[in-house]
N, CA, C and O atoms as CSV, one atom per row, in Angstrom:
chain,resi,resn,atom,element,x,y,z
A,1,UNK,N,N,-12.313,8.968,8.849
A,1,UNK,CA,C,-12.185,8.240,7.597
A,1,UNK,C,C,-11.952,6.769,7.916
A,1,UNK,O,O,-11.149,6.438,8.788
A,2,UNK,N,N,-12.635,5.915,7.232
A,2,UNK,CA,C,-12.565,4.479,7.497
A,2,UNK,C,C,-11.372,3.809,6.833
A,2,UNK,O,O,-11.037,2.673,7.169
A,3,UNK,N,N,-10.729,4.493,5.900
A,3,UNK,CA,C,-9.603,3.860,5.205
A,3,UNK,C,C,-8.457,4.863,5.035
A,3,UNK,O,O,-8.663,6.073,4.952
A,4,UNK,N,N,-7.227,4.301,4.988
A,4,UNK,CA,C,-6.058,5.176,4.840
A,4,UNK,C,C,-4.837,4.364,4.433
A,4,UNK,O,O,-4.757,3.159,4.670
A,5,UNK,N,N,-3.881,5.065,3.807
A,5,UNK,CA,C,-2.554,4.531,3.536
A,5,UNK,C,C,-1.644,4.988,4.666
A,5,UNK,O,O,-1.743,6.127,5.122
A,6,UNK,N,N,-0.766,4.112,5.117
A,6,UNK,CA,C,0.232,4.470,6.113
A,6,UNK,C,C,1.617,4.161,5.556
A,6,UNK,O,O,1.851,3.068,5.040
A,7,UNK,N,N,2.527,5.115,5.658
A,7,UNK,CA,C,3.921,4.901,5.287
A,7,UNK,C,C,4.678,4.708,6.594
A,7,UNK,O,O,4.569,5.527,7.507
A,8,UNK,N,N,5.440,3.633,6.681
A,8,UNK,CA,C,6.184,3.362,7.914
A,8,UNK,C,C,7.527,2.714,7.591
A,8,UNK,O,O,7.732,2.200,6.492
A,9,UNK,N,N,8.423,2.745,8.546
A,9,UNK,CA,C,9.737,2.130,8.406
A,9,UNK,C,C,9.707,0.797,9.145
A,9,UNK,O,O,9.339,0.740,10.318
A,10,UNK,N,N,10.095,-0.271,8.455
A,10,UNK,CA,C,10.078,-1.592,9.073
A,10,UNK,C,C,11.364,-1.852,9.862
A,10,UNK,O,O,12.257,-1.006,9.908
A,11,UNK,N,N,11.444,-3.021,10.476
A,11,UNK,CA,C,12.599,-3.362,11.323
A,11,UNK,C,C,13.907,-3.407,10.537
A,11,UNK,O,O,14.978,-3.205,11.110
A,12,UNK,N,N,13.832,-3.669,9.241
A,12,UNK,CA,C,15.020,-3.720,8.389
A,12,UNK,C,C,15.446,-2.334,7.902
A,12,UNK,O,O,16.460,-2.199,7.217
A,13,UNK,N,N,14.672,-1.307,8.255
A,13,UNK,CA,C,15.003,0.052,7.848
A,13,UNK,C,C,14.434,0.456,6.502
A,13,UNK,O,O,14.776,1.517,5.980
A,14,UNK,N,N,13.564,-0.377,5.927
A,14,UNK,CA,C,12.940,-0.047,4.639
A,14,UNK,C,C,11.575,0.602,4.875
A,14,UNK,O,O,10.914,0.356,5.884
A,15,UNK,N,N,11.177,1.431,3.920
A,15,UNK,CA,C,9.874,2.077,3.986
A,15,UNK,C,C,8.842,1.195,3.300
A,15,UNK,O,O,9.082,0.666,2.215
A,16,UNK,N,N,7.714,1.047,3.935
A,16,UNK,CA,C,6.614,0.242,3.395
A,16,UNK,C,C,5.324,1.041,3.483
A,16,UNK,O,O,5.215,2.011,4.234
A,17,UNK,N,N,4.354,0.605,2.696
A,17,UNK,CA,C,3.018,1.196,2.727
A,17,UNK,C,C,2.049,0.099,3.120
A,17,UNK,O,O,2.105,-1.013,2.596
A,18,UNK,N,N,1.167,0.419,4.038
A,18,UNK,CA,C,0.066,-0.501,4.323
A,18,UNK,C,C,-1.234,0.259,4.136
A,18,UNK,O,O,-1.316,1.458,4.403
A,19,UNK,N,N,-2.242,-0.454,3.677
A,19,UNK,CA,C,-3.567,0.119,3.496
A,19,UNK,C,C,-4.454,-0.455,4.578
A,19,UNK,O,O,-4.558,-1.672,4.730
A,20,UNK,N,N,-5.094,0.428,5.329
A,20,UNK,CA,C,-5.970,0.001,6.413
A,20,UNK,C,C,-7.407,0.413,6.126
A,20,UNK,O,O,-7.670,1.497,5.605
A,21,UNK,N,N,-8.319,-0.467,6.474
A,21,UNK,CA,C,-9.755,-0.184,6.387
A,21,UNK,C,C,-10.351,-0.558,7.730
A,21,UNK,O,O,-10.243,-1.705,8.163
A,22,UNK,N,N,-10.978,0.400,8.388
A,22,UNK,CA,C,-11.527,0.191,9.730
A,22,UNK,C,C,-10.490,-0.442,10.657
A,22,UNK,O,O,-10.791,-1.403,11.365
A,23,UNK,N,N,-9.292,0.087,10.653
A,23,UNK,CA,C,-8.171,-0.343,11.502
A,23,UNK,C,C,-7.617,-1.723,11.172
A,23,UNK,O,O,-6.727,-2.203,11.874
A,24,UNK,N,N,-8.110,-2.368,10.136
A,24,UNK,CA,C,-7.601,-3.673,9.726
A,24,UNK,C,C,-6.663,-3.496,8.529
A,24,UNK,O,O,-7.004,-2.805,7.570
A,25,UNK,N,N,-5.491,-4.115,8.586
A,25,UNK,CA,C,-4.557,-4.039,7.474
A,25,UNK,C,C,-5.073,-4.927,6.345
A,25,UNK,O,O,-5.245,-6.132,6.524
A,26,UNK,N,N,-5.318,-4.328,5.190
A,26,UNK,CA,C,-5.819,-5.053,4.019
A,26,UNK,C,C,-4.649,-5.570,3.195
A,26,UNK,O,O,-4.669,-6.715,2.742
A,27,UNK,N,N,-3.625,-4.737,2.993
A,27,UNK,CA,C,-2.413,-5.169,2.298
A,27,UNK,C,C,-1.249,-4.273,2.677
A,27,UNK,O,O,-1.432,-3.170,3.192
A,28,UNK,N,N,-0.051,-4.766,2.413
A,28,UNK,CA,C,1.152,-3.945,2.565
A,28,UNK,C,C,2.064,-4.210,1.371
A,28,UNK,O,O,1.977,-5.250,0.718
A,29,UNK,N,N,2.932,-3.251,1.105
A,29,UNK,CA,C,3.796,-3.325,-0.071
A,29,UNK,C,C,5.147,-3.941,0.275
A,29,UNK,O,O,5.441,-4.251,1.429
A,30,UNK,N,N,5.945,-4.105,-0.754
A,30,UNK,CA,C,7.347,-4.472,-0.582
A,30,UNK,C,C,8.072,-3.313,0.084
A,30,UNK,O,O,7.505,-2.229,0.224
A,31,UNK,N,N,9.306,-3.523,0.493
A,31,UNK,CA,C,10.088,-2.469,1.110
A,31,UNK,C,C,10.757,-1.580,0.071
A,31,UNK,O,O,11.146,-2.047,-0.999
A,32,UNK,N,N,10.888,-0.300,0.389
A,32,UNK,CA,C,11.556,0.682,-0.464
A,32,UNK,C,C,12.695,1.308,0.329
A,32,UNK,O,O,12.579,1.511,1.538
A,33,UNK,N,N,13.785,1.611,-0.345
A,33,UNK,CA,C,14.950,2.162,0.344
A,33,UNK,C,C,14.741,3.596,0.816
A,33,UNK,O,O,15.400,4.046,1.754
A,34,UNK,N,N,13.820,4.318,0.165
A,34,UNK,CA,C,13.538,5.673,0.614
A,34,UNK,C,C,12.040,5.937,0.631
A,34,UNK,O,O,11.258,5.253,-0.029
A,35,UNK,N,N,11.667,6.944,1.399
A,35,UNK,CA,C,10.249,7.263,1.592
A,35,UNK,C,C,9.571,7.670,0.287
A,35,UNK,O,O,8.383,7.409,0.099
A,36,UNK,N,N,10.314,8.306,-0.610
A,36,UNK,CA,C,9.714,8.745,-1.872
A,36,UNK,C,C,9.264,7.534,-2.705
A,36,UNK,O,O,8.269,7.625,-3.424
A,37,UNK,N,N,9.974,6.417,-2.621
A,37,UNK,CA,C,9.554,5.198,-3.322
A,37,UNK,C,C,8.226,4.700,-2.794
A,37,UNK,O,O,7.367,4.276,-3.567
A,38,UNK,N,N,8.050,4.748,-1.483
A,38,UNK,CA,C,6.780,4.326,-0.875
A,38,UNK,C,C,5.641,5.253,-1.304
A,38,UNK,O,O,4.532,4.793,-1.578
A,39,UNK,N,N,5.913,6.539,-1.361
A,39,UNK,CA,C,4.879,7.503,-1.775
A,39,UNK,C,C,4.522,7.324,-3.251
A,39,UNK,O,O,3.362,7.484,-3.630
A,40,UNK,N,N,5.508,6.994,-4.084
A,40,UNK,CA,C,5.212,6.715,-5.502
A,40,UNK,C,C,4.333,5.461,-5.624
A,40,UNK,O,O,3.473,5.387,-6.501
A,41,UNK,N,N,4.550,4.492,-4.755
A,41,UNK,CA,C,3.716,3.279,-4.765
A,41,UNK,C,C,2.263,3.632,-4.477
A,41,UNK,O,O,1.357,3.101,-5.119
A,42,UNK,N,N,2.037,4.514,-3.528
A,42,UNK,CA,C,0.669,4.947,-3.203
A,42,UNK,C,C,0.026,5.602,-4.426
A,42,UNK,O,O,-1.113,5.290,-4.774
A,43,UNK,N,N,0.749,6.501,-5.068
A,43,UNK,CA,C,0.204,7.185,-6.241
A,43,UNK,C,C,-0.090,6.203,-7.367
A,43,UNK,O,O,-1.090,6.354,-8.070
A,44,UNK,N,N,0.751,5.216,-7.547
A,44,UNK,CA,C,0.519,4.205,-8.577
A,44,UNK,C,C,-0.723,3.376,-8.269
A,44,UNK,O,O,-1.522,3.091,-9.160
A,45,UNK,N,N,-0.880,2.995,-7.017
A,45,UNK,CA,C,-2.065,2.229,-6.609
A,45,UNK,C,C,-3.326,3.049,-6.858
A,45,UNK,O,O,-4.294,2.547,-7.429
A,46,UNK,N,N,-3.313,4.302,-6.433
A,46,UNK,CA,C,-4.481,5.175,-6.627
A,46,UNK,C,C,-4.813,5.339,-8.106
A,46,UNK,O,O,-5.983,5.367,-8.488
A,47,UNK,N,N,-3.788,5.448,-8.927
A,47,UNK,CA,C,-3.988,5.670,-10.361
A,47,UNK,C,C,-4.561,4.441,-11.065
A,47,UNK,O,O,-5.412,4.570,-11.945
A,48,UNK,N,N,-4.101,3.255,-10.681
A,48,UNK,CA,C,-4.425,2.049,-11.433
A,48,UNK,C,C,-5.492,1.155,-10.822
A,48,UNK,O,O,-5.983,0.257,-11.506
A,49,UNK,N,N,-5.865,1.354,-9.596
A,49,UNK,CA,C,-6.789,0.425,-8.940
A,49,UNK,C,C,-8.172,0.413,-9.598
A,49,UNK,O,O,-8.842,-0.620,-9.596
A,50,UNK,N,N,-8.599,1.521,-10.149
A,50,UNK,CA,C,-9.904,1.576,-10.803
A,50,UNK,C,C,-9.989,0.684,-12.036
A,50,UNK,O,O,-11.075,0.262,-12.433
A,51,UNK,N,N,-8.843,0.401,-12.635
A,51,UNK,CA,C,-8.788,-0.450,-13.823
A,51,UNK,C,C,-8.531,-1.916,-13.494
A,51,UNK,O,O,-8.427,-2.749,-14.394
A,52,UNK,N,N,-8.430,-2.226,-12.216
A,52,UNK,CA,C,-8.081,-3.595,-11.818
A,52,UNK,C,C,-9.191,-4.576,-12.200
A,52,UNK,O,O,-10.377,-4.319,-11.992
A,53,UNK,N,N,-8.779,-5.676,-12.750
A,53,UNK,CA,C,-9.687,-6.736,-13.156
A,53,UNK,C,C,-10.091,-7.549,-11.931
A,53,UNK,O,O,-9.285,-7.739,-11.021
A,54,UNK,N,N,-11.326,-8.026,-11.903
A,54,UNK,CA,C,-11.776,-8.948,-10.868
A,54,UNK,C,C,-11.764,-10.351,-11.445
A,54,UNK,O,O,-12.358,-10.606,-12.493
A,55,UNK,N,N,-11.080,-11.265,-10.752
A,55,UNK,CA,C,-10.946,-12.640,-11.224
A,55,UNK,C,C,-11.455,-13.564,-10.132
A,55,UNK,O,O,-11.060,-13.443,-8.972
A,56,UNK,N,N,-12.327,-14.483,-10.501
A,56,UNK,CA,C,-12.814,-15.498,-9.548
A,56,UNK,C,C,-12.018,-16.783,-9.769
A,56,UNK,O,O,-11.935,-17.294,-10.886
A,57,UNK,N,N,-11.442,-17.288,-8.696
A,57,UNK,CA,C,-10.670,-18.514,-8.780
A,57,UNK,C,C,-11.437,-19.601,-8.040
A,57,UNK,O,O,-11.801,-19.448,-6.874
A,58,UNK,N,N,-11.667,-20.677,-8.733
A,58,UNK,CA,C,-12.449,-21.758,-8.130
A,58,UNK,C,C,-11.593,-22.938,-7.792
A,58,UNK,O,O,-12.094,-23.937,-7.276
């Protein structure tokens, strides 16, 4: 698979999510105090990304 979400613990002890495409990090989230918060972030992204607006900034 060329893309995936990764849940990991950062140096501060918070859980974060990063999205990778072809091994390149596309974005990462804020820190969450528990792993379930990070997993809820993934579900929210999956649910709402299809409705995301595209905006061109000049």
